[in-house]
C-alpha positions in Angstrom: 7.5 -46.3 -22.7 10.4 -46.0 -24.9 11.5 -42.4 -25.6 12.0 -41.3 -29.2 15.2 -39.7 -30.3 15.2 -36.0 -30.5 18.1 -33.7 -31.5 19.7 -31.7 -28.6 19.5 -28.5 -30.6 15.8 -28.9 -31.3 14.9 -29.6 -27.7 17.2 -26.8 -26.4 15.4 -24.3 -28.5 12.1 -25.3 -26.8 13.7 -25.3 -23.4 15.0 -21.7 -23.8 11.4 -20.6 -24.5 10.3 -21.7 -21.1 11.5 -20.1 -17.9 13.0 -22.4 -15.3 11.2 -23.1 -12.1 12.3 -21.0 -9.2 10.8 -19.8 -6.0 8.3 -17.1 -6.7 9.4 -13.6 -5.7 8.0 -12.7 -2.3 5.9 -9.6 -1.9 7.5 -6.4 -0.7 7.5 -5.4 3.0 4.8 -2.9 2.1 2.7 -5.7 0.8 3.1 -7.7 4.0 2.3 -4.7 6.1 -0.6 -3.6 3.9 -3.1 -1.0 5.0 -6.7 -0.7 4.2 -8.1 -0.7 0.6 -9.0 3.0 1.1 -5.4 3.8 1.9 -4.2 2.0 -1.2 -6.7 3.6 -3.5 -6.1 7.2 -2.3 -2.3 7.2 -1.9 -0.8 10.6 -1.5 0.3 11.5 -5.0 3.6 12.9 -3.6 4.3 9.6 -1.8 6.5 6.9 -3.4 3.3 4.8 -3.9 1.5 7.8 -5.5 4.4 8.6 -7.8 4.6 5.0 -9.1 0.8 4.5 -8.9 1.2 1.3 -6.8 -0.4 0.0 -3.6 1.0 -1.4 -0.5 0.0 -4.8 -1.9 2.1 -4.5 -5.0 4.6 -7.3 -5.7 8.3 -6.8 -6.6 7.5 -7.6 -10.2 4.6 -5.1 -10.2 6.8 -2.5 -8.7 9.5 -2.9 -11.4 6.8 -2.8 -14.1 5.4 0.4 -12.6 8.8 2.0 -12.5 9.3 1.1 -16.2 5.9 2.5 -17.3 6.3 5.7 -15.4 9.9 6.2 -16.6 8.8 5.7 -20.2 6.1 8.3 -19.8 8.6 10.8 -18.3 11.1 10.2 -21.1 8.4 10.5 -23.8 7.6 14.0 -22.4 11.3 14.9 -21.9 10.4 15.5 -18.2 13.7 15.0 -16.4 12.2 16.1 -13.1 9.4 13.5 -13.3 12.0 10.8 -14.2 14.0 11.7 -11.2 10.9 11.4 -9.0 10.2 8.0 -10.4 13.7 6.8 -9.5 13.4 8.4 -6.1 10.1 6.6 -5.5 11.4 3.3 -6.6 14.5 3.6 -4.5 12.5 4.6 -1.5 10.2 1.6 -1.7 13.1 -0.8 -2.3 14.9 0.7 0.7 11.9 0.2 2.9 11.6 -3.4 1.8 15.3 -4.0 2.3 15.0 -2.6 5.9 12.1 -5.0 6.5 14.0 -8.1 5.4 17.1 -7.0 7.3 14.9 -6.7 10.3 13.7 -10.2 9.9 17.4 -11.4 9.9 18.2 -9.4 13.0 15.1 -10.6 14.9 15.3 -14.3 13.8 18.5 -15.1 12.0 17.9 -18.5 10.4 17.4 -20.4 7.2 14.0 -18.9 6.3 14.9 -15.2 7.0 18.2 -15.6 5.1 16.3 -17.2 2.2 13.8 -14.4 2.1 16.6 -11.8 2.0 18.3 -13.7 -0.8 15.1 -14.0 -2.7 14.7 -10.2 -2.3 18.1 -9.6 -3.8 17.5 -12.1 -6.6 14.3 -10.4 -7.6 16.3 -7.2 -7.9 18.9 -9.0 -10.0 21.6 -8.5 -7.3 22.8 -12.0 -7.8 26.0 -11.9 -5.8 24.1 -10.7 -2.8 21.4 -13.3 -3.4 24.1 -16.1 -3.6 25.6 -14.9 -0.3 22.3 -15.1 1.5 21.4 -18.5 0.1 24.7 -19.9 1.2 24.1 -18.5 4.7 20.6 -20.0 4.7 22.0 -23.4 4.0 24.5 -23.1 6.9 21.4 -23.4 9.1 19.5 -26.1 7.4 18.7 -27.9 4.1 16.4 -25.1 2.9 14.9 -26.5 -0.3 14.2 -23.1 -1.9 17.6 -21.7 -1.0 19.3 -24.8 -2.5 17.2 -24.7 -5.6 17.7 -21.0 -6.3 21.4 -21.2 -5.5 21.7 -24.0 -8.0 20.0 -21.9 -10.7 22.3 -19.0 -10.1 25.3 -21.3 -10.4 23.9 -22.9 -13.5 23.5 -19.5 -15.1 27.2 -18.8 -14.5 28.1 -22.2 -16.0 29.3 -23.7 -12.7 27.5 -26.9 -13.5 29.2 -29.3 -11.0 28.3 -27.2 -8.0 24.9 -26.4 -9.4 24.1 -30.2 -9.7 25.3 -30.7 -6.1 22.8 -28.1 -4.9 20.0 -29.7 -6.9 20.8 -33.0 -5.3 20.8 -31.3 -1.9 17.4 -29.7 -2.6 16.0 -33.1 -3.4 17.1 -34.7 -0.1 13.9 -33.8 1.9 11.7 -34.9 -1.1 13.2 -36.7 -4.1 9.9 -36.1 -5.9 10.1 -32.3 -5.9 9.0 -31.6 -9.4 10.3 -28.0 -9.4 13.8 -29.1 -8.6 13.7 -32.0 -10.9 12.6 -29.8 -13.8 15.4 -27.4 -13.2 17.9 -30.2 -13.0 16.6 -31.5 -16.3 17.3 -28.1 -17.9 20.9 -28.3 -16.7 21.3 -31.8 -18.1 19.9 -30.6 -21.4 21.3 -27.1 -21.9 24.5 -27.4 -19.8 25.5 -31.0 -20.4 23.8 -31.6 -23.7 22.9 -35.0 -22.2 19.6 -36.1 -23.7 19.6 -39.5 -22.0 19.9 -38.0 -18.5 17.3 -35.3 -19.4 14.9 -38.0 -20.5 15.3 -39.9 -17.3 14.5 -36.8 -15.2 11.6 -35.9 -17.5 10.1 -39.4 -17.2 10.3 -39.2 -13.4 8.6 -35.8 -13.5 5.8 -37.2 -15.6 5.4 -40.2 -13.4 4.9 -37.8 -10.4 2.8 -35.2 -12.1 1.2 -36.7 -15.3 -0.4 -33.4 -16.4 3.1 -32.1 -17.2 3.2 -34.4 -20.2 1.6 -31.5 -22.0 4.6 -29.2 -21.4 6.3 -28.4 -24.8 9.7 -29.5 -23.5 8.3 -32.9 -22.4 6.6 -33.4 -25.7 9.8 -32.6 -27.6 11.8 -35.1 -25.6 9.1 -37.7 -26.2 8.7 -36.7 -29.8 5.0 -36.4 -29.4 2.6 -34.4 -31.5 1.2 -31.1 -30.0 -2.3 -31.6 -31.1 -3.5 -34.1 -28.5 -6.2 -32.9 -26.1 -6.5 -29.6 -28.0 -9.4 -28.6 -25.7 -7.1 -28.8 -22.7 -4.5 -26.1 -22.9 -1.4 -26.8 -20.8 -1.1 -24.7 -17.7 2.2 -24.8 -15.9 1.3 -25.9 -12.3 3.9 -23.7 -10.6 
């Protein structure tokens, strides 16, 4: 179907409201080597898990959220000692996870182990370290997630030409990878301000995964109303 014209600024506002598609953060080493439910429930209150009130199954995002909550409580009570313990606990768990990922690289240095280490760094917002590991992963193989995540990091820095090159690389194993296509579309829209190229990618995405036509960015580019199928709320399938 013909696409209606939509202003770049209007679509860009919608695009900024929706996070780009990236590889989901992996669980911590403690999550991978999880113990029994009883051990999780009755963690030693003096242990890093006990201080942050987390379990061995807690994700990176959950760990960061726990750190934030416990630190806010300590600050509210002007309890510097408690705040120091929160930071100690967080650092201890991160160090343990870092050791686990480093061990994976030592035991089996390859595209997947390097990607996992890079993803660990990216989750911690250590972007230079993440970029280094993604590049190392790609020296072994065309690792789709490494190429996709590296492209996003480069896009954030404004290095659009190299970012596009890695999106194209990420599509080599499967040109219908919706996650990569969607990220590339955001580059065309926000970085290049190229509505025509964005529409081409969006149309390809919808042809592959029709339920994505409910995504607000897709609707804006197609100039469609938001009230169709009101009983079926859009759920991002990622």
